[in-house]
KEKE-3310 file (N, C-alpha, C; in steps of 0.2 Angstrom, whole numbers, plus 5000, padded with zeros to 4 digits):
npx = (5005:5009:5007:4996:4991:4990:4976:4969:4969:4965:4964:4966:4971:4969:4977:4966:4961:4959:4950:4962:4973:4970:4976:4982:4972:4962:4954:4944:4933:4934:4931:4917:4909:4911:4901:4890:4886:4887:4900:4916:4915:4923:4926:4927:4938:4948:4946:4956:4967:4968:4969:4959:4950:4944:4938:4930:4923:4913:4907:4901:4891:4884:4878:4870:4860:4854:4846:4830:4826:4820:4825:4823:4824:4836:4842:4841:4846:4862:4864:4860:4869:4881:4880:4880:4893:4899:4905:4906:4908:4900:4888:4884:4882:4872:4862:4859:4854:4844:4837:4833:4830:4816:4809:4809:4800:4788:4787:4784:4773:4761)
npy = (4994:5006:5019:5028:5039:5051:5057:5062:5061:5050:5043:5036:5039:5030:5027:5028:5019:5009:4997:4993:4998:4988:4977:4962:4952:4958:4965:4955:4959:4973:4973:4966:4977:4984:4980:4981:4994:5001:5007:5011:5013:5026:5021:5007:5009:5013:5003:4994:4993:4982:4967:4957:4966:4972:4961:4957:4968:4966:4953:4958:4966:4958:4949:4959:4960:4951:4954:4958:4970:4981:4983:4997:5001:4998:5004:5018:5017:5013:5027:5036:5031:5034:5049:5053:5051:5057:5053:5057:5053:5041:5048:5051:5041:5033:5040:5040:5028:5026:5035:5028:5015:5020:5026:5014:5005:5012:5012:4998:4996:5000)
npz = (5000:4996:4991:4998:5007:5022:5024:5035:5053:5056:5045:5028:5009:4993:4980:4964:4956:4939:4928:4919:4927:4940:4954:4952:4962:4963:4950:4946:4954:4951:4939:4941:4949:4939:4929:4937:4941:4931:4927:4936:4953:4966:4979:4976:4966:4977:4983:4977:4981:4991:4988:4996:5005:4995:4989:5004:5003:4995:4997:5010:5004:4996:5010:5015:5004:5005:5017:5026:5021:5008:4993:4988:5004:5007:4999:5006:5019:5016:5009:5020:5029:5022:5022:5034:5038:5029:5017:5001:4988:4989:4995:4982:4974:4979:4982:4967:4965:4975:4970:4958:4962:4968:4956:4949:4956:4957:4945:4940:4948:4942)
capx = (5000:5013:5003:4995:4995:4986:4972:4968:4973:4962:4961:4970:4970:4974:4976:4960:4964:4954:4951:4967:4978:4969:4981:4980:4967:4954:4952:4937:4930:4934:4925:4910:4907:4907:4895:4884:4886:4890:4907:4921:4914:4927:4926:4930:4944:4954:4951:4960:4974:4971:4961:4955:4948:4938:4933:4927:4914:4907:4904:4897:4885:4880:4876:4865:4857:4849:4844:4823:4825:4818:4831:4824:4827:4842:4849:4842:4851:4866:4862:4861:4877:4886:4879:4883:4900:4902:4907:4900:4908:4896:4882:4880:4882:4868:4858:4857:4852:4837:4832:4833:4824:4809:4808:4808:4794:4783:4783:4779:4765:4759)
capy = (5000:5012:5024:5028:5047:5052:5063:5066:5057:5042:5041:5037:5041:5027:5029:5030:5013:5009:4991:4992:4996:4984:4974:4954:4950:4965:4963:4955:4962:4980:4970:4964:4983:4992:4979:4982:5001:5003:5010:5009:5020:5028:5018:5003:5009:5013:4995:4990:4992:4975:4961:4955:4973:4972:4953:4959:4972:4964:4947:4959:4967:4948:4949:4965:4961:4946:4955:4957:4975:4982:4986:5006:5001:4996:5012:5022:5015:5015:5034:5039:5030:5041:5056:5053:5047:5062:5049:5061:5046:5035:5048:5054:5034:5028:5044:5039:5021:5024:5036:5021:5011:5022:5026:5006:5004:5018:5009:4992:4995:5004)
capz = (5000:4995:4988:5004:5012:5026:5023:5043:5059:5056:5036:5021:5005:4990:4973:4960:4950:4934:4928:4918:4933:4944:4955:4950:4964:4963:4944:4944:4957:4949:4933:4943:4951:4932:4926:4944:4941:4923:4931:4942:4960:4967:4983:4974:4964:4980:4988:4973:4984:4994:4986:5005:5006:4991:4990:5009:5003:4989:5005:5013:5001:4996:5014:5015:4998:5008:5022:5025:5018:5001:4989:4992:5009:5008:4996:5009:5024:5013:5009:5027:5032:5018:5022:5042:5037:5024:5011:4997:4981:4989:4993:4975:4969:4985:4979:4962:4968:4978:4966:4952:4963:4967:4949:4948:4959:4954:4937:4943:4954:4936)
cpx = (5004:5012:4998:4995:4988:4982:4969:4970:4969:4961:4967:4967:4972:4972:4968:4964:4957:4953:4958:4971:4977:4974:4978:4973:4961:4954:4945:4933:4928:4927:4918:4907:4906:4902:4889:4883:4886:4896:4910:4918:4921:4930:4931:4937:4949:4955:4953:4965:4974:4965:4957:4950:4941:4935:4927:4921:4911:4904:4898:4891:4882:4874:4867:4859:4852:4843:4836:4820:4822:4824:4830:4826:4834:4847:4847:4846:4858:4868:4863:4869:4882:4888:4883:4891:4904:4907:4903:4903:4901:4888:4877:4877:4875:4861:4853:4852:4847:4832:4829:4828:4815:4806:4807:4800:4790:4781:4781:4776:4760:4755)
cpy = (5005:5019:5029:5035:5048:5056:5067:5061:5052:5040:5043:5039:5037:5028:5026:5025:5014:5001:4989:4993:4994:4978:4967:4951:4954:4964:4961:4958:4970:4977:4969:4974:4988:4989:4979:4989:5004:5010:5009:5014:5020:5023:5012:5004:5011:5007:4991:4989:4986:4972:4959:4960:4974:4965:4958:4964:4970:4955:4951:4965:4963:4948:4952:4964:4956:4947:4955:4965:4976:4983:4994:5007:5001:5003:5015:5022:5016:5023:5037:5037:5034:5047:5056:5051:5051:5059:5051:5057:5045:5038:5048:5045:5032:5034:5041:5032:5020:5029:5031:5018:5014:5022:5019:5004:5006:5014:5003:4990:4996:4997)
cpz = (4999:4993:4992:5005:5016:5024:5031:5048:5059:5049:5031:5014:5000:4982:4969:4953:4944:4932:4924:4922:4941:4945:4953:4953:4962:4955:4942:4947:4953:4943:4936:4946:4943:4930:4932:4942:4937:4922:4934:4949:4962:4973:4981:4971:4967:4985:4982:4978:4990:4991:4993:5003:5003:4990:4998:5006:5000:4992:5007:5012:4999:5003:5016:5011:5001:5014:5020:5020:5011:4997:4990:4997:5010:5006:5001:5016:5022:5012:5016:5030:5027:5021:5029:5042:5033:5020:5004:4990:4982:4991:4988:4974:4975:4982:4976:4962:4969:4974:4962:4956:4965:4961:4948:4951:4959:4947:4937:4945:4946:4933)
residu = (MET:GLY:GLY:ALA:TYR:PRO:VAL:ALA:ASP:TYR:MET:PHE:ARG:PHE:PRO:ILE:HIS:SER:LEU:MET:SER:ALA:LEU:GLY:GLY:SER:LYS:PRO:PHE:VAL:SER:LEU:ALA:GLN:ARG:ILE:HIS:ARG:ARG:VAL:PRO:ASN:LEU:ILE:ALA:GLU:LEU:VAL:GLU:SER:PRO:GLN:ALA:ILE:GLU:ALA:TYR:PHE:VAL:LEU:GLY:THR:ALA:PHE:GLU:ARG:SER:GLU:LEU:THR:ALA:GLN:GLU:ARG:GLN:ILE:VAL:LEU:LEU:ALA:ALA:SER:ILE:GLU:HIS:GLU:ARG:HIS:TYR:CYS:THR:VAL:LEU:HIS:ALA:SER:GLU:ALA:GLU:HIS:GLU:VAL:VAL:ALA:THR:VAL:VAL:LEU:LYS:ARG)
# end
């Protein structure tokens, strides 16, 4: 993780990778993120520094998907958490996905 640099006393920033620059063990997860989100979200692009961290992200996400919350409710939870923790790129992503879930729900109910 030689590319990390301190942002605050408790946090580090990592380089933002693309599918082309992703480390070997991280490439399948970056590719998966690109298929899911139609792009590589910055969080995923930073997690590339640790194949274990990016794998853990997807394992936790899969467990969250199996919760009793609806897709819309899950996005609201993720949006609230990203706002609370001031994770601006996550906030934008989850706001967009929550909006998509609301639109999909309205369309499906018609």
